[in-house]
C-alpha positions as CSV (number, residue, x, y, z in Angstrom):
1,M,0.0,0.0,0.0
2,P,1.5,3.4,-1.0
3,K,2.2,6.0,1.6
4,L,-0.6,8.5,1.8
5,P,0.3,12.2,2.1
6,P,-1.2,14.4,4.8
7,I,-4.2,16.0,3.3
8,S,-7.2,18.0,4.5
9,A,-10.8,16.9,4.6
10,K,-11.6,19.3,1.8
11,E,-9.0,17.6,-0.5
12,A,-10.2,14.1,0.4
13,I,-13.8,15.1,-0.4
14,K,-12.8,16.5,-3.8
15,A,-10.9,13.3,-4.6
16,L,-14.0,11.2,-3.7
17,E,-16.3,13.4,-5.7
18,R,-14.0,12.8,-8.7
19,L,-14.5,9.1,-8.1
20,G,-18.2,9.5,-8.4
21,F,-19.3,10.1,-4.8
22,V,-21.9,12.8,-4.0
23,R,-22.5,14.7,-0.8
24,V,-25.6,13.4,0.9
25,R,-25.6,15.4,4.1
26,Q,-23.4,17.1,6.7
27,R,-24.1,17.1,10.4
28,G,-21.7,19.1,12.5
29,S,-18.1,18.3,11.5
30,H,-18.9,15.1,9.4
31,V,-19.8,14.9,5.7
32,V,-21.5,11.8,4.4
33,L,-20.8,10.8,0.8
34,R,-22.5,8.1,-1.2
35,K,-22.0,6.5,-4.6
36,E,-24.6,4.3,-6.4
37,T,-23.2,1.2,-8.1
38,S,-24.7,-1.8,-9.8
39,S,-24.2,-3.9,-6.7
40,G,-25.7,-1.3,-4.3
41,A,-24.8,1.9,-2.6
42,I,-21.4,2.6,-1.1
43,G,-21.0,5.3,1.6
44,T,-18.3,6.9,3.6
45,V,-18.0,9.6,6.2
46,V,-15.3,12.3,6.2
47,P,-14.6,14.3,9.4
48,I,-13.9,18.0,8.7
49,H,-10.3,18.5,9.9
50,K,-7.4,20.6,8.6
51,E,-5.3,17.5,8.4
52,L,-6.7,13.9,8.4
53,A,-4.8,11.3,10.4
54,S,-3.3,8.6,8.3
55,G,-5.5,5.9,9.9
56,T,-8.6,8.0,9.4
57,L,-7.8,8.5,5.8
58,R,-7.2,4.7,5.3
59,G,-10.5,4.0,6.9
60,I,-12.3,6.5,4.6
61,I,-10.7,4.9,1.6
62,R,-11.6,1.4,2.8
63,L,-15.2,2.4,3.4
64,A,-15.3,3.9,-0.1
65,K,-14.1,0.6,-1.6
66,V,-11.5,2.2,-3.7
67,T,-7.8,1.3,-3.8
68,P,-5.2,3.8,-2.4
69,E,-3.8,4.0,-5.9
70,Q,-7.2,5.1,-7.3
71,F,-7.6,7.6,-4.6
72,L,-4.1,9.1,-5.1
73,E,-4.7,9.4,-8.9
74,N,-7.8,11.5,-8.2
75,L,-6.2,13.6,-5.4
76,F,-4.6,16.4,-7.4
């Protein structure tokens, strides 16, 4: 698994939106994103922080069911 750079929640949300996710709602400091696929809906939650911890970012990527490589390609 490639090393993930320290990024903000805003950057992570933009990368997920490029992968087809849409914002469903926001409550407090958490944004819920969802993507409809042929096998069903995939959802993930992104906490709004200036810098996401590496474990938190890995969890977001795992819930989104994308590979770290796919995420990094859509990051910038």
